C-alpha positions in Angstrom: -0.1 0.0 0.0 2.0 3.0 -1.2 1.0 6.7 -1.7 2.2 9.3 -4.2 5.5 11.1 -3.5 4.3 14.3 -2.2 1.7 15.5 0.2 -1.1 17.2 -1.9 -2.0 20.7 -1.1 -3.6 21.1 2.3 -2.4 17.8 3.9 -1.8 16.9 7.3 1.7 16.0 8.5 2.1 13.9 11.4 5.6 14.3 12.8 6.5 10.8 14.4 5.9 7.2 13.6 5.1 5.8 17.2 1.8 4.8 18.8 -0.1 8.1 19.1 1.4 9.3 15.5 0.3 6.1 13.8 -3.1 6.3 15.7 -3.7 9.8 14.4 -2.3 9.0 11.1 -4.7 5.9 10.5 -8.1 7.8 11.8 -7.3 10.8 9.8 -6.7 8.8 6.6 -9.8 7.0 7.3 -11.6 10.1 7.2 -10.2 10.7 3.6 -7.5 13.3 4.7 -4.3 13.2 2.9 -1.7 12.3 5.5 2.1 12.0 5.8 4.0 10.7 8.4 7.8 12.1 8.9 10.1 10.1 11.0 13.5 8.4 11.3 12.7 4.9 12.5 13.3 2.9 9.5 11.4 -0.2 10.4 8.3 1.8 11.0 8.7 3.9 7.9 9.1 0.7 5.8 6.0 -1.0 7.4 4.0 2.3 6.8 5.0 2.3 3.3 4.3 -1.2 2.7 1.3 -1.9 4.7 -0.2 1.6 5.5 -0.9 3.0 9.0 -2.8 -0.2 10.5 -5.3 0.3 13.3 -6.4 -2.8 15.3 -9.9 -2.7 17.1 -10.9 -4.5 20.3 -11.9 -7.6 18.4 -8.5 -8.0 16.8 -9.6 -6.9 13.5 -6.9 -4.7 11.5 -7.8 -1.8 9.0 -5.1 -0.4 7.0 -5.1 3.1 5.6 -2.6 4.5 3.2 -0.2 7.3 4.2 3.0 8.7 2.7 5.9 7.6 5.2 9.2 9.6 4.7 12.3 10.5 6.6 12.8 13.4 3.9 11.4 16.7 5.0 11.6 18.0 1.3 8.8 15.5 0.5 6.5 17.2 3.2 5.8 20.7 1.5 2.3 21.9 0.8 1.1 21.1 4.4 -1.6 23.0 6.2 -1.0 21.3 9.6 2.0 19.5 11.3 0.9 17.7 14.3 4.0 17.0 16.5 3.9 13.7 18.4 7.6 12.9 18.6 9.3 12.5 22.0 10.3 15.4 23.8 14.0 14.8 23.6 13.3 14.7 19.6 11.6 18.2 19.3 14.8 20.1 18.4 15.4 17.9 15.6 11.5 18.1 14.6 11.9 21.7 14.6 14.6 21.9 12.1 12.7 19.6 10.0 9.6 21.5 10.0 11.3 24.7 9.0 11.8 22.9 5.6 8.4 21.8 5.3 6.2 24.6 6.5 5.3 27.9 4.6 4.2 31.2 6.1 0.6 30.0 6.4 1.2 26.7 7.9 0.8 25.8 11.6 2.6 23.4 13.9 0.7 21.9 16.8 2.4 20.1 19.6 0.5 17.4 21.2 3.5 16.1 23.2 4.3 15.2 26.8 6.3 17.4 29.2 7.2 20.8 29.4 9.2 23.0 26.9 8.1 21.4 23.5 6.3 24.7 22.3 9.1 27.0 23.3 11.7 24.7 21.2 9.5 24.7 18.1 9.1 28.4 18.4 12.6 29.2 18.3 12.8 27.8 14.9 9.5 28.3 13.5 8.3 31.6 15.1 5.5 31.8 17.6 2.9 32.6 15.1 3.3 29.2 13.5 3.2 27.2 16.7 0.2 26.3 18.7 0.1 24.3 21.8 -2.1 21.2 22.6 -2.5 18.2 24.5 -4.1 14.8 24.5 -5.3 12.3 26.9 -6.1 9.6 24.3 -4.2 6.3 24.6 -2.5 4.1 22.3 -0.4 1.1 22.3 2.2 0.3 19.3 2.0 -3.4 18.6 4.6 -3.4 16.1 5.9 -1.0 13.3 2.9 0.9 11.8 0.4 -1.3 13.9 -1.5 0.6 16.8 -4.3 -0.3 19.0 -6.3 2.4 20.5 -5.9 2.6 24.5 -8.8 4.6 25.6 -10.5 7.7 24.4 -9.5 11.0 25.8 -9.7 14.5 24.5 -7.6 16.4 22.2 -7.3 20.0 23.3 -5.7 22.7 21.3 -5.3 26.3 22.3 -7.2 29.0 20.7 -5.5 30.0 17.5 -7.1 31.7 14.3 -5.5 28.9 12.1 -6.3 26.0 14.4 -9.8 25.5 13.9 -9.4 23.5 10.6 -7.4 20.9 12.3 -10.0 20.7 15.1 -12.7 20.0 12.6 -10.6 17.4 10.8 -10.0 15.8 14.1 -13.6 15.5 15.1 -14.4 14.1 11.7 -11.7 11.5 12.4 -13.4 10.6 15.4 -11.6 12.4 18.2 -13.1 14.2 21.0 -11.7 17.6 20.5 -11.8 21.0 22.5 -10.5 24.5 22.0 -9.2 26.3 25.1 -8.0 29.6 25.9 -5.5 28.8 28.7 -2.5 27.0 27.1 -0.5 26.8 30.0 -3.3 25.1 31.8 -3.3 22.6 29.3 0.1 21.4 29.5 0.3 21.4 33.4 -3.0 19.6 33.6 -1.5 16.9 31.2 1.5 16.9 33.3 -0.3 16.0 36.5 -1.5 13.3 34.6 1.8 12.1 33.0 3.9 12.4 35.9 1.4 10.3 37.8 0.6 7.4 35.5 3.7 7.1 33.1 6.6 6.6 35.5 4.8 4.0 37.7 3.4 2.0 34.8 7.0 2.0 33.4 8.6 1.2 36.7 5.9 -1.8 37.7 5.6 -2.7 33.9 1.7 -2.7 34.2 -1.0 -1.2 32.0 -2.6 2.1 33.3 -5.5 0.3 35.2 -3.5 -1.9 37.2 -2.4 1.3 39.2 -5.8 1.6 40.6 -6.0 -2.1 41.7 -2.8 -2.0 43.7 -3.2 0.0 46.9 0.6 1.0 47.2 0.6 2.1 43.6 -2.7 3.9 43.9 -1.4 5.8 46.9 1.8 6.8 44.9 -0.2 8.0 41.9 -2.1 10.2 44.3 1.1 11.6 46.0 2.4 12.2 42.5 -0.7 14.1 41.2 -0.7 16.3 44.2 2.9 16.9 44.1 2.8 18.0 40.5 -0.5 20.1 41.2 1.4 21.9 43.9 4.3 23.1 41.9 1.7 24.2 39.2 -0.2 26.4 41.8 3.2 27.9 42.4 3.7 28.6 38.7 0.5 30.5 38.8 -1.5 27.9 36.6 -5.0 27.3 36.6 -5.7 23.7 36.2 -8.3 22.3 34.3 -10.0 20.5 37.2 -10.3 21.1 40.9 -10.2 17.4 41.7 -6.8 16.7 40.2 -6.6 13.2 41.9 -10.0 12.2 40.7 -8.9 13.5 36.9 -5.9 11.3 37.0 -7.7 8.2 38.2 -10.4 8.7 35.5 -7.8 8.8 32.9 -6.2 5.7 34.4 -9.6 4.0 34.4 -10.7 5.0 30.8 -7.3 3.8 29.4 -7.0 0.9 31.8 -5.6 -1.6 29.1 -3.3 0.9 27.6 0.5 0.6 28.0 1.9 4.3 28.7 4.3 5.8 26.3 6.9 5.5 29.1 6.2 1.7 29.6 6.5 1.2 26.0 9.6 2.9 25.9 11.3 0.8 28.7 10.0 -2.4 27.0 11.9 -1.3 23.7 15.0 -0.1 25.4 14.1 3.3 24.1 14.9 6.6 25.7 12.1 7.8 27.8 10.7 11.4 28.5 11.1 11.2 32.3 13.4 14.4 32.3 10.6 16.4 30.6 7.8 15.0 32.9 9.0 14.1 36.5 12.3 16.0 35.9 10.7 18.9 34.9 8.4 19.0 38.0 11.4 18.5 40.6 13.5 21.5 39.0 10.3 23.7 39.0 9.5 22.6 42.6 13.2 23.3 43.6 12.8 26.9 42.2 9.8 27.5 44.4 11.1 25.6 47.3 8.5 23.0 47.2 9.4 19.5 47.9 8.8 16.8 45.2 10.4 13.7 46.7 8.3 11.2 45.0 8.6 12.8 41.6 12.4 13.2 42.0 12.7 9.3 43.0 10.6 8.4 39.9 12.9 10.6 37.7 16.1 8.9 39.0 14.4 5.4 39.2 13.2 5.6 35.5 16.5 7.0 34.4 18.4 4.3 36.1 16.1 1.5 34.7 16.5 3.1 31.1 20.4 2.8 31.5 20.5 -0.7 29.8 21.6 -1.8 26.5 19.1 -0.4 24.1 17.5 -1.4 20.7 19.1 1.5 18.5 16.3 1.1 16.1 13.8 2.2 18.7 15.7 5.4 19.6 14.3 7.2 16.6 10.6 6.5 16.7 
């Protein structure tokens, strides 16, 4: 299943070839959007070129959708929107690639985990061409180019004059979408969720829902959420919910079968985003003299866990 060699005018570019990137590409292509995927993971790119972006449902049935998969930014011109879904440590590289893809009227939207991604993109692309977003949708990568949805969440995009077309396309593709005013609230609310769920699932090697079934794990989940929320308050961020613990537990419940992105990284021996998640919370907490011992411990534990021989092919998803 192969595509043409260029993205047709007005196409949507997905930056990344991992779990969420494949999920977004498959659903958008199913909705008849012209989709390309820009990445560096050669096994993923080869599978996407040969078989398309494949989506497995709860019954195990697989549907495949044609996309263009490339590692060459020069094949990614004529793009309306670029949805950035690479790991936070890959954002600087993605920004340089997007500088070769986007014209003055294109918009890059980051739906990544952690802090600092928008700023990294804006330093290269300019603030007017970058919008901040967040998603609590889960996805598990079953193999190169093959993904299973792991629980429906919300795609939140900050108010931006150029972003409404993407919001409509995502809605048609089956995503729950909201446009919000407070971009910092978006990032920090997602950070509360990620800092609570991701490191624990990676360390315990369990799907999200297991955190609610183990009393000790559930206690740690709550403590991590509360630590991160306290740092957000010090940062003068208005969070999206007054019941942050309830919000985190609700996400874990709705994505019970999902393997978090950090858990998937650990299983593949790939670098994790722990530095941009628990590490970012710990650093911000230190600036405000707010203790974050559990975030700091998870930061160090996941880093130690990740310091094992890695599958180098997985490092560039």
